[in-house]
C-alpha positions in Angstrom: 0.1 0.0 0.0 2.9 2.3 1.0 4.5 1.8 -2.5 1.3 2.5 -4.4 0.8 5.7 -2.4 4.3 6.9 -3.3 3.8 6.0 -6.9 0.5 8.1 -7.0 1.7 11.0 -4.8 5.2 11.6 -6.3 4.1 12.3 -9.9 1.3 14.8 -8.4 3.9 16.6 -6.1 6.4 16.8 -9.0 3.7 18.2 -11.4 2.7 20.7 -8.7 6.3 21.7 -8.2 6.6 22.1 -12.0 3.5 24.3 -12.3 4.6 26.5 -9.2 7.7 27.6 -11.0 5.8 28.2 -14.2 3.5 30.9 -13.5 3.9 34.7 -14.0 1.5 37.5 -13.4 1.7 41.0 -15.0 -0.2 43.9 -13.7 -2.2 46.3 -15.8 -5.6 46.5 -17.6 -6.3 44.2 -20.4 -7.3 45.9 -23.7 -7.9 44.6 -27.2 -5.0 44.7 -29.6 -5.2 47.4 -32.3 -4.5 46.2 -35.8 -2.6 48.6 -38.1 -4.7 51.0 -40.3 -4.8 50.2 -44.0 -1.5 51.5 -45.6 0.3 51.3 -42.3 3.1 48.7 -42.3 3.2 46.4 -39.2 6.5 46.2 -37.7 7.9 42.8 -36.5 9.3 42.6 -33.1 13.0 42.8 -32.9 15.3 41.3 -30.4 18.7 41.9 -28.8 18.4 38.6 -26.9 18.5 36.1 -29.7 15.6 35.4 -32.0 12.5 37.4 -32.7 10.3 35.4 -30.4 8.9 32.0 -29.7 6.2 32.1 -32.4 8.2 29.8 -34.7 8.3 27.0 -32.0 5.0 25.2 -32.7 5.9 22.1 -30.6 7.7 22.4 -27.2 8.8 18.9 -27.7 11.1 19.9 -30.7 13.3 21.7 -28.0 13.7 18.6 -25.8 13.8 15.1 -27.1 14.1 11.7 -25.3 17.8 11.3 -26.5 18.7 14.5 -24.7 18.0 12.9 -21.3 19.7 9.3 -21.6 22.4 10.3 -19.2 19.8 10.9 -16.5 18.0 7.4 -16.8 15.0 6.2 -18.7 12.0 8.5 -19.1 8.3 8.0 -20.0 7.0 9.5 -23.3 6.6 13.1 -23.2 3.6 14.9 -22.1 2.7 17.9 -24.4 0.1 20.3 -22.9 -0.7 23.8 -22.1 -0.3 24.9 -18.4 -0.5 28.4 -17.0 -0.2 30.1 -20.3 2.9 28.1 -21.3 3.2 25.3 -23.9 4.9 22.5 -22.0 6.7 19.4 -23.0 7.6 17.3 -19.9 9.4 13.9 -19.3 9.0 12.0 -16.1 11.8 9.6 -15.2 10.7 5.8 -14.8 11.1 4.4 -11.5 11.0 0.7 -10.7 10.3 1.1 -6.9 9.6 3.8 -4.3 13.4 4.0 -3.4 14.4 4.9 -7.0 15.4 8.5 -7.7 12.8 10.4 -9.6 12.9 13.4 -11.8 10.7 15.5 -14.1 12.4 17.6 -16.8 10.4 20.2 -19.0 10.8 22.8 -21.7 8.1 25.5 -21.2 7.6 28.0 -24.1 6.3 31.3 -22.9 5.2 33.5 -25.7 4.2 36.6 -23.6 6.7 36.4 -20.7 10.3 37.7 -20.9 13.3 36.3 -19.2 13.1 39.2 -16.7 9.8 37.8 -15.6 11.3 34.6 -14.2 9.6 34.3 -10.7 11.5 34.0 -7.5 10.2 30.9 -5.8 12.0 31.5 -2.6 15.7 31.5 -3.1 16.3 34.3 -5.4 16.9 34.8 -9.1 20.3 34.6 -10.7 21.5 36.1 -13.9 23.0 33.5 -16.2 24.3 33.2 -19.7 23.8 30.0 -21.7 25.7 29.6 -24.8 25.8 33.5 -25.1 22.0 33.8 -24.5 20.7 35.8 -21.6 19.2 33.5 -18.9 17.7 33.7 -15.4 17.7 30.9 -12.9 15.4 30.4 -10.0 16.1 27.7 -7.3 12.8 26.5 -5.7 12.6 27.3 -2.0 9.9 25.0 -1.1 10.3 21.7 -3.1 13.5 20.6 -4.7 13.4 22.2 -8.3 14.9 24.8 -10.6 13.7 26.9 -13.5 16.1 28.3 -16.0 14.6 30.9 -18.3 16.2 31.5 -21.6 15.5 34.7 -23.5 13.9 34.4 -26.9 13.4 37.9 -28.2 12.5 40.8 -25.9 9.3 39.6 -24.7 9.3 35.8 -24.6 11.3 32.9 -23.2 11.8 29.1 -22.9 12.1 27.7 -19.4 14.1 24.5 -18.8 12.3 23.2 -15.5 13.6 20.3 -13.4 11.8 19.0 -10.3 11.5 16.0 -8.1 15.2 15.5 -7.6 17.3 15.5 -4.3 17.9 19.1 -4.2 17.3 22.5 -5.9 21.1 22.8 -6.6 21.0 19.4 -8.3 17.9 20.4 -10.3 19.8 23.6 -11.5 22.9 21.6 -12.6 20.7 19.4 -14.7 18.6 22.3 -16.0 21.8 24.1 -17.1 23.4 21.0 -18.8 20.2 20.1 -20.6 19.8 23.8 -21.8 23.4 24.1 -22.9 23.4 20.7 -24.9 19.9 20.6 -26.1 17.4 23.3 -25.7 19.3 26.5 -26.4 20.9 25.3 -29.6 17.3 24.6 -31.0 16.0 28.1 -30.1 15.5 30.7 -32.7 18.7 32.8 -33.4 18.7 36.5 -34.2 
């Protein structure tokens, strides 16, 4: 019974921790977007952070593939969904018993949240650079986890999130390694 409870509760806790690091709020009043008048050219968004935005990323699982995680164990097929305004691709590590070390790794595409909006989840936000791209890292202060936000344009980002590991420090080491080797090289360049 105890093993069954751990198998049911662990994925729920890991998913909750993944979601907790993936929300952002922005103050202000919502208003409808105005389209350009006839004859006025529309101007594409420019970026000094690498790429013009995340619009070209149609599938978050194109940023993180099963082969990218082989050094960390065997993972279940990816879950591809929309959570908290982000398009998410997450992989949960397979475990054979309750004593096995678990892990959830995800790539979260945020079309309307800049890297400067990475949330402090209890232990501060640290400026980083991943393969020359502006990034911000947030260690989770409640559950072991880490979110590493990578700038994609001026107003969007992709987060590499790692949860359900031994410590937030370990989660950030894994997030940085996965970001450098797999996710960042697949992001739009600019």
